[in-house]
N, C-alpha and C positions, 0 to 999 in steps of 0.2 A: 504494500499500499504506500501511497505517496504522502509526504509531509507538506505538499504544496499548499493545501487548503486546511492545514491543521488548525483547529479552533483556538487552542491555547496560544499558539505562536502568533496567530493573527490578532488575537485580542491584546496580547502583551506588546506587540510591535506598534500597534496603534496608540497604545497608552504611552509608550516611550516617546513617540513622535508628538503626542499631544500634551505631554507634561502632566499626566495624571496617573494615579495608582489604581490597581485592580484588587478589589476585595476577593481573596481566595479563602472562603469561609468553611470551616470544618463543620460537617453535618453528620449527625449520629443516627438519624432516623428519618422517616418519611416527612414528619411534620417540619423538621428544621429544614430539610431540602425544599419543601413547598414554600417555607417562609422565605428562604433566600430568593427563589425565583419570583415570588410575589413582590418582594421589595425591589428587586432589579427592574421589574416590568413597570412598577409604579414610578420609579425615579428615572426610568429610561437609561439605566446604567448597564454596561457589560459586567460580567462577573465570572467567577470560578467556584463551582460546587466541589468542595474538597472532602475526601474520605481518609480516614486512618486505616492501616492494614487490619487492625482488630475489627473494625466495622465491616470491611470487606469479607473478612473470614466468617464473620457471624452471618451476614445476609447472602453472601456469594453471588452467583450470576444473576439470580432474580432481582435482588436489591440493585446491583449495579445497572441492570437493564432499566429498571424504574428510574434511576438518577439520570442516565443517559437520555431516556425519552423525555423526561420532565425538562431537562436542561435544553436539549436540542430542539424541542417544540416551542420553546419560549419565543416571545416577540422581540427579545433582545438577545445579543450574543452571550451565551453562557457555555463554558467548557466544563468538563469533569476531570478531576485531577486526584491521583493517589499520592498522599504525602508520606514520607519516611518509609519506603519499602526497604527494609534493612535485611530481614531474615530470609534465607533461601526459600522457605516454604511459601512466604507471601509472594515473593518475586515469581516463583514458578506458577502460583495460583493466578496472578494477574496476566502473565504471559500466556498461560494456558487458555484462560477465558478469551484473551484477545485472538489467539489462533482459532478459537471456536466462533469468532464473530462478535464478541461482547468486549469492546476495547475502549479503555479510558482514552481521553484525548492527550493526556500527558501523565507521567508518573515521576516520583523522586526515587532515583536508586541511591540509597544512602549508605555509603561505605565509609562515612567519617569516623567510624569507630576503629579504622585501621591505624596501625602505629605510625605510619608515614604516608605522605601524599602519594608516593609510588605504589604503596600497598593499597591505597584507595582506588587508584587507577586499575590495578590488577583485578580487584574484586568487582569493580563496577563495569568495566568495558564490556565483558561478554553479555551482560544483561542489557546495557545500553544499545549494543549492536542488534540484539534480537528485538528490542522494543522499536528501534528506528525502522527496521525492516517491516514491521507491522503498522507503520504510520503513527507511532506514539512518540511524542516529544518527550525528552528526558531532562530532568533537573538533577544537579549534583551539588554536593556541599564540599567546598574547599576550606580546610580548617576544621574545627570542631566546636559545636555549641554544647554548653553545659546544661544539665537539667533533664527533665523528662515530662511527658504528658501522657494522657490516657492510653495505655496500651503500648507505649513507645519505650525503647531501651533508656535507662537511666545513665547519664554521662556525667563524670565528675571532674574530668580534666580537660577543660576548654583549651582551644588553641586557635589564635587569631589567623585570619587569612593573610597570606603573604602575596601582595599583588604582583610581585615579580614573578611568581611561580604560576600565575593564573592562566596565562596563554597556553603554556605547556600542559597544564592540567586539563583544560578544555579540550585541547587537540588530542590528549592521551585518552580521555574518556569517550570522546566523540559527542558529548552532551550538548544541549542547546540552551539551557537555562542554568544560571549560576547562583547558588545560595551562599553568601559569604558570612563569616564569623567576624563580627565587628564589636564585640562586647555584649551582644544579645545573648539571651538564654531562654530555655523552655521552662515554663512555670513563673513562679512569683519572684520578682526582683526584691532581694533583701535590703538594698539601698538603691538610690536613684540611678537609672541606667547611665553609664558614661560611654556613649558609642564612639568608636573611632570613625568619624565621619570622613577623615582623610583617606581611609581605605576605600570608602565608597567613591570618593572623587577620582582615585586612581583607576579603579575598576571601570567606572563609567567612561572615562577618557579612553581606556583601552578597548572596551567592548561596545560602545555606543553604536546602535544600529545593527548589531550582529548578535549579541548575547544578552537577553534580558536578565536583570538582577532581581532576586527575591529576598524579601526580609521575613526571617523567622523570628520567634521569640517576642511577640507583640503584646502579651498579657500586661496589662497595667501601665502601658506607655502613655505619656502625655500627648495630646493632640499636636502640640508644636513639634514634637520629635517625629511623629508620622509624616508631617508636612515637610520637614526638613530633609527626611530620607527620600521622599518622592522628588523633591527639588534637586537632590544629588544623584538621581538616576534610578532609583528603586521603581519597578513597575509592578511587581507581584507582591502582595502583602498577605501573608498567612495570618489568620485570625482564628482563635479557638474560643476561649472563655467569655470574651466580651458579649457574645450573643448567647452562648450555652447557658451561662449561669442565671441570667434573668429569665430565660426560657424554663429551665428546671425549677426555679423558685415559683414562678407563676403556675406552672402545671401542678406542682405539689400542693400549693395553697388552694388552687381551683378545685382539685379533686376532692377536697374536704367538704365543699358546700355546693358545688355545681354539678349538673349532669355532665357525663363524660365528653359529649360533643362540644359543649360550651366551654369546658375547661381546656380542651385541646385547641379550640379556635382562639381563646385568649392567649394561651401560651404561644401559639403560632404567631400572633401579632406582636407579642413581646419580643420574639426572635427577629421578626421582620423589621421592627422599629429601630433595633440596634443596627441592622444591616443598612437601613435607610440613612441613618446618621453618618455611617462610615463612607457610604457612597458620596455623601455631600463633602465630608471632610477630605476624602481622597480626590476630589474634583472629577469623579467619573460620572456624576449624575448628569443626565442630558447628553451623554456622549454616545449613546447607542443609536 
């Protein structure tokens, strides 16, 4: 299959040229996926519906099929992405589904746990090659983010991205999207984040128009830092708890007092309202 009309790459390319960011929102269930699409259509924003491997393993092909149909039939451009595919069983699952005709638009082949950048390349490249042949764009991480999220491997030894090594790393893996480590982390920040924005500047100067940059570790970031990262070249912004936590709180409270359909609708709107705020903050609203 060809990457010529790949949804993720098309969405990110337009975002970089237009100077806005794309919300890549983690969805855990049908309601959150519906909420993201609903919010994107209301604000006329492109978006990325993102799954974790644990969710894919739980729902398997039927849930992925649901997400693909939901995203691809939307009236705005929405791609479906698999985040942090690290373990061989998850990578084999996603590639096997793609070979059977149920393919993500893009996946992250995450070998950042390797001891060296060279080790990262050795682990990632075979999977990247297989994914590209199936028309799936691939994201990789240069350096290593600390922390962990739902169902993801816990990392305790962060390593900043070295921009000097970035070109060789991208060429070595064959990947098309780069996630840098700039002081960002997965989970809660114990102190205010101190991002190395100079690393973003170097990477953007090196890859502008060729390789989109993705920001991980966005829980609890102040709005001003989101905007600054977009201004310095970030086009894909991974978000998890910002929408997830209000959704779960609203659903848990609603189930105590409301009929199930009403509780689900209220929680769906709670998720959607966060997405709408982020579309506006990232300047993607009205860009679809």
